[in-house]
C-alpha positions as CSV (number, residue, x, y, z in Angstrom):
1,M,23.3,68.2,79.1
2,T,25.4,67.4,76.1
3,R,28.0,64.7,76.7
4,I,30.7,66.7,74.9
5,P,30.4,70.2,76.4
6,P,31.0,73.1,74.0
7,Q,32.8,76.3,74.8
8,P,31.1,78.6,77.3
9,G,28.4,80.7,75.7
10,I,27.6,78.4,72.8
11,L,24.5,76.9,74.3
12,E,23.1,80.3,75.1
13,I,22.8,81.0,71.4
14,A,19.3,80.7,70.1
15,L,19.3,79.4,66.5
16,Y,18.9,82.3,64.0
17,Q,15.6,82.1,62.2
18,G,15.6,83.5,58.7
19,G,12.6,85.0,57.1
20,Q,9.9,82.5,56.0
21,S,9.8,82.0,52.2
22,K,6.9,79.5,51.6
23,I,3.3,79.0,52.6
24,E,2.2,75.4,52.3
25,G,-0.5,75.0,49.7
26,M,0.0,78.4,48.2
27,S,1.8,79.3,44.9
28,D,1.0,83.0,44.6
29,V,3.2,84.1,47.5
30,V,4.9,87.4,48.0
31,K,7.9,87.3,50.3
32,L,8.4,90.5,52.3
33,S,10.2,89.0,55.3
34,S,14.0,89.3,54.5
35,N,14.5,92.8,53.2
36,E,15.5,91.6,49.8
37,N,15.6,93.9,46.8
38,P,12.3,93.4,44.9
39,F,14.0,94.4,41.7
40,G,16.5,91.7,41.9
41,T,20.0,92.5,40.8
42,S,21.2,94.5,37.8
43,E,21.6,93.1,34.3
44,K,25.3,93.8,34.3
45,T,25.6,91.8,37.6
46,K,23.6,88.9,36.1
47,A,25.9,88.9,33.1
48,A,29.0,88.7,35.3
49,F,27.5,85.8,37.3
50,S,26.7,83.9,34.0
51,R,30.4,84.2,32.9
52,C,31.6,82.6,36.1
53,V,30.3,79.2,35.0
54,H,33.4,78.8,32.9
55,S,35.8,79.0,35.9
56,L,34.0,77.1,38.6
57,H,36.9,74.6,38.7
58,R,39.4,77.3,39.7
59,Y,40.3,78.4,43.2
60,P,39.5,82.0,43.9
61,S,42.1,84.6,44.7
62,T,42.9,84.8,48.4
63,D,43.4,88.6,48.5
64,H,40.1,89.7,46.8
65,A,42.2,92.4,45.2
66,E,39.9,93.2,42.2
67,L,36.7,93.4,44.4
68,R,38.5,95.6,47.0
69,A,39.8,97.8,44.2
70,A,36.3,98.2,42.8
71,I,34.9,99.1,46.2
72,G,37.7,101.6,46.7
73,E,37.0,103.3,43.4
74,Q,33.2,103.6,44.0
75,H,33.5,104.7,47.6
76,D,36.8,106.7,47.4
77,L,38.5,104.4,49.9
78,D,42.0,102.9,50.2
79,P,41.4,99.2,49.1
80,E,44.2,98.2,51.4
81,R,41.9,99.1,54.2
82,V,39.0,97.0,53.0
83,I,38.3,93.3,53.9
84,C,35.7,91.1,52.3
85,G,33.6,88.4,53.9
86,V,30.7,86.1,53.6
87,G,28.2,88.8,54.1
88,S,28.8,91.4,56.8
89,D,27.8,88.7,59.2
90,E,31.2,87.0,58.8
91,I,33.0,90.2,59.5
92,I,31.0,90.7,62.6
93,A,32.1,87.3,63.7
94,F,35.7,88.1,62.8
95,L,35.6,91.2,65.0
96,C,34.3,89.3,68.0
97,Q,36.8,86.5,67.4
98,A,39.7,88.9,67.2
99,Y,38.8,91.5,69.9
100,A,36.5,89.8,72.5
101,G,36.6,86.7,74.5
102,P,35.9,85.3,78.0
103,G,35.6,88.0,80.6
104,D,35.0,90.7,77.9
105,E,31.8,92.5,77.2
106,V,30.2,93.4,73.8
107,I,27.5,96.1,73.8
108,H,24.5,96.1,71.5
109,T,21.2,98.0,71.7
110,R,17.8,96.6,72.7
111,H,16.5,96.1,69.2
112,G,19.9,95.6,67.5
113,F,20.7,92.9,64.9
114,A,20.6,89.4,66.3
115,M,24.1,88.5,65.0
116,Y,25.8,90.9,67.5
117,R,24.7,88.8,70.5
118,I,25.3,85.5,68.7
119,S,28.8,86.4,67.6
120,A,29.7,87.7,71.0
121,L,28.5,84.5,72.7
122,A,30.3,82.4,70.0
123,A,33.6,84.1,71.0
124,G,33.0,83.5,74.7
125,A,32.3,87.1,75.5
126,T,29.3,88.5,77.4
127,P,26.7,90.5,75.3
128,V,25.4,93.5,77.1
129,E,22.1,95.0,76.0
130,V,21.5,98.8,76.4
131,D,18.1,100.4,76.0
132,E,16.8,102.4,73.1
133,V,14.4,105.3,73.1
134,E,11.3,104.9,71.0
135,R,13.0,102.3,68.9
136,T,16.0,104.6,68.3
137,V,19.6,104.2,69.4
138,D,20.4,106.2,72.6
139,V,24.1,107.2,72.6
140,D,24.0,108.2,76.3
141,A,22.7,104.7,77.1
142,I,25.6,103.1,75.2
143,L,28.2,105.3,76.9
144,A,26.6,104.6,80.3
145,G,26.9,100.8,79.5
146,V,30.7,101.0,78.9
147,T,32.8,99.3,81.6
148,D,36.5,98.3,82.0
149,R,35.5,95.0,80.4
150,T,33.9,96.5,77.2
151,R,35.7,95.6,74.1
152,I,33.2,96.2,71.2
153,V,30.2,98.3,70.6
154,F,27.9,97.4,67.7
155,L,25.7,100.1,66.3
156,A,23.4,99.5,63.2
157,N,22.6,102.8,61.5
158,P,20.0,102.7,60.0
159,G,18.8,100.1,62.4
160,N,17.3,96.6,61.7
161,P,14.5,95.8,62.4
162,T,13.5,99.4,63.4
163,G,14.5,101.3,60.3
164,T,15.3,104.3,62.5
165,M,18.5,106.3,62.2
166,I,20.6,108.6,64.4
167,P,22.3,111.7,62.9
168,E,26.0,111.9,62.1
169,A,26.5,114.2,65.1
170,E,25.4,111.5,67.4
171,T,27.6,108.8,66.0
172,R,30.5,111.3,66.1
173,R,29.8,112.0,69.7
174,L,29.8,108.2,70.5
175,A,33.1,107.7,68.7
176,E,34.7,110.7,70.5
177,N,33.6,109.5,73.9
178,L,34.4,105.8,73.7
179,P,37.7,104.7,75.2
180,D,40.4,104.0,72.6
181,R,40.5,100.4,73.5
182,V,36.9,99.8,72.5
183,V,36.1,99.0,68.9
184,L,33.1,100.8,67.6
185,V,31.4,98.9,64.7
186,L,29.1,100.9,62.5
187,D,26.9,98.4,60.7
188,A,25.8,100.3,57.6
189,A,24.0,97.4,55.8
190,Y,21.3,99.8,54.7
191,A,23.4,102.9,54.0
192,E,22.8,102.9,50.3
193,Y,19.1,103.6,50.9
194,V,20.0,107.0,52.4
195,E,21.1,109.4,49.7
196,G,24.3,111.2,50.6
197,F,25.1,109.0,53.6
198,D,28.6,107.7,53.8
199,G,27.8,104.9,56.3
200,G,30.4,106.3,58.8
201,R,33.5,106.2,56.6
202,A,34.5,109.7,57.8
203,L,34.6,108.5,61.4
204,V,36.8,105.6,60.3
205,D,39.2,108.1,58.9
206,R,39.2,110.1,62.2
207,H,39.4,107.2,64.7
208,H,41.6,104.1,64.6
209,N,39.0,102.1,66.6
210,V,36.0,102.6,64.3
211,V,35.0,100.0,61.8
212,M,32.3,100.4,59.1
213,T,30.7,97.2,57.7
214,R,28.6,97.0,54.5
215,T,26.8,94.4,52.5
216,F,25.9,93.4,48.9
217,S,22.8,91.6,50.2
218,K,20.4,94.5,50.3
219,I,20.3,97.2,47.6
220,Y,22.6,95.2,45.3
221,G,20.3,92.2,45.4
222,L,23.0,89.6,46.1
223,G,21.6,88.0,49.3
224,G,21.9,84.6,47.6
225,L,25.7,85.0,47.1
226,R,26.6,86.4,50.6
227,V,29.2,89.1,50.1
228,G,30.0,91.8,52.6
229,W,32.9,94.1,53.4
230,A,34.4,96.4,56.0
231,F,36.6,99.5,56.0
232,A,38.9,100.1,59.0
233,A,42.3,101.2,60.1
234,P,45.2,99.2,58.5
235,E,46.1,97.6,61.8
236,V,42.5,96.4,62.3
237,I,42.3,95.0,58.7
238,G,45.6,93.2,59.4
239,V,44.2,91.5,62.5
240,L,40.9,90.5,60.7
241,N,42.8,89.0,57.8
242,R,44.6,86.8,60.2
243,V,41.4,85.1,61.3
244,R,39.8,85.1,57.8
245,S,39.9,81.9,55.8
246,P,42.0,82.5,52.7
247,F,39.2,81.1,50.4
248,N,36.2,82.5,52.3
249,L,34.7,83.9,49.1
250,G,34.4,82.0,45.8
251,Q,35.3,83.4,42.4
252,A,31.6,83.7,41.4
253,Q,31.0,85.8,44.5
254,L,34.0,88.0,43.9
255,E,33.3,88.7,40.2
256,T,29.6,89.2,40.6
257,A,30.0,91.6,43.5
258,E,32.6,93.6,41.6
259,A,30.1,94.0,38.7
260,A,27.4,95.0,41.1
261,V,29.4,97.7,42.9
262,R,30.4,99.2,39.5
263,D,26.7,99.5,38.4
264,Q,25.8,102.6,40.5
265,A,23.0,103.6,38.1
266,F,21.1,100.5,39.3
267,V,21.7,101.5,42.9
268,T,20.4,105.0,42.2
269,R,17.2,103.7,40.6
270,C,16.5,101.2,43.4
271,R,17.1,103.9,46.1
272,A,14.6,106.3,44.3
273,E,11.9,103.6,44.0
274,N,12.4,102.4,47.6
275,T,12.1,106.0,48.9
276,R,8.9,106.5,47.0
277,L,7.3,103.2,47.9
278,A,8.4,103.2,51.5
279,A,6.8,106.6,52.0
280,W,3.6,105.4,50.3
281,L,3.4,102.1,52.3
282,A,4.1,103.8,55.6
283,G,1.3,106.4,54.8
284,A,-1.2,103.7,53.8
285,L,-0.5,101.6,56.9
286,T,-0.9,104.7,59.1
287,E,-4.2,105.6,57.5
288,A,-5.3,102.0,58.2
289,G,-4.6,102.5,61.9
290,V,-1.2,100.9,62.1
291,P,1.5,103.6,62.8
292,T,5.1,103.3,61.6
293,D,8.2,105.2,62.4
294,P,9.9,107.0,59.5
295,T,12.2,104.5,57.8
296,F,15.6,104.9,56.4
297,A,15.9,101.4,55.1
298,N,14.0,99.1,52.8
299,F,11.3,98.0,55.2
300,V,8.7,99.5,57.5
301,L,7.8,98.5,61.1
302,P,4.1,98.9,61.7
303,R,3.0,98.7,65.3
304,F,-0.2,97.1,66.5
305,A,-2.1,97.5,69.8
306,D,-0.4,94.4,71.3
307,A,1.3,91.2,70.5
308,A,-2.0,89.3,70.0
309,E,-3.1,91.8,67.3
310,A,0.3,91.6,65.5
311,E,0.1,87.8,65.6
312,A,-3.4,87.8,64.2
313,C,-2.5,90.2,61.4
314,D,0.5,88.1,60.5
315,A,-1.8,85.0,60.3
316,Y,-4.3,87.0,58.1
317,L,-1.5,88.2,55.8
318,K,-0.3,84.6,55.4
319,S,-3.8,83.6,54.4
320,Q,-3.6,86.2,51.7
321,G,-0.2,84.9,50.4
322,L,1.8,87.6,52.1
323,I,4.9,86.7,54.2
324,V,6.2,89.3,56.6
325,R,8.5,89.1,59.6
326,R,7.5,88.7,63.2
327,V,10.0,90.5,65.4
328,G,9.2,89.3,68.9
329,G,12.7,88.0,69.1
330,Y,13.9,91.6,68.8
331,K,11.7,92.5,71.7
332,L,9.0,94.1,69.5
333,P,6.2,91.5,69.8
334,H,3.6,94.1,68.9
335,A,5.2,94.9,65.6
336,L,5.7,93.3,62.1
337,R,8.6,94.1,59.8
338,I,7.5,94.4,56.2
339,T,10.0,94.7,53.4
340,V,9.2,97.4,50.8
341,G,8.4,95.4,47.7
342,D,7.6,96.6,44.2
343,E,4.5,98.7,43.7
344,A,2.1,95.8,43.3
345,A,3.4,94.1,46.4
346,C,3.1,97.3,48.5
347,R,-0.5,97.8,47.3
348,R,-1.4,94.2,48.1
349,V,0.0,94.3,51.6
350,A,-1.6,97.7,52.4
351,H,-5.0,96.4,51.2
352,A,-4.6,93.3,53.3
353,V,-3.7,95.2,56.5
354,R,-6.6,97.6,55.9
355,A,-9.0,94.6,55.4
356,F,-7.6,93.0,58.6
357,K,-8.2,96.2,60.6
358,E,-11.7,96.5,59.3
359,G,-12.5,93.0,60.6
360,A,-11.5,90.4,58.0
361,R,-10.1,87.6,60.1
């Protein structure tokens, strides 16, 4: 027992574990544990970041106007309906802080992103887990889980760590059948990896209670700067801005993210390479006897016979200098999440998994 008791729910939060990045005693290590862009970030983005060194002594803007304008231009959105945060994680926390509290319920799916549960507990609300079907979101299960206490539903599409995706018709059905008082959060962190996918922005336009969150951490290659954003109805943005710290993003974050979102040629190239390499890696792993679901993100989720085999394969990969992600905490103990790296990394991990399956231990 702590002598100074925190608010209810805080001690129920398991500390978030990021993807491992080092193997002691090894220098030739390939990190495939955090869904980072193996191609880094664009040259235009790097140049923008370099210029920021001259203004590090200045406070940033509090309204993020230039970045919001750039996001609006690239995605055809009203920038007044955009809010920026320290990754989409911070916006998830804002939503729970603003719309859920003690006595309220927050729904997430069985294999949903860990921050949904963490942010709900931090706000004093009760996280409610609903089942998935074959590692894919089940809209009927979500709707069945809604009660008079439900305040927020979190839905990652594509999902993390599954990589699966439900069609627009299903997200539309969910939005149309939720009570108006329930906020539906469409977490579209991996939307850019799906060509032609709007991340749910059309549903935000149709429903006042739908929020779309996005991030610069994945395809834009800015995980180290932590920038995210959301698009929602004006009244929702007004509420979230009241709980947002005025200086939550530094000037280097703002200017670099603005350059990144304007360089859509880089995004197009990365999406094409990811699509090609993800298909190749999934096929190679399946041929090696480790099946994967079709992925709509920048990672694959190979499934092993059981948790013991997954653990053994993870250990073997580490012995070969390959770091992937164990996902037992996401209730997938028999699986490993492997980021799609560049071609050399994909070939290296496929070779190692095949060697493991053939008896190299």
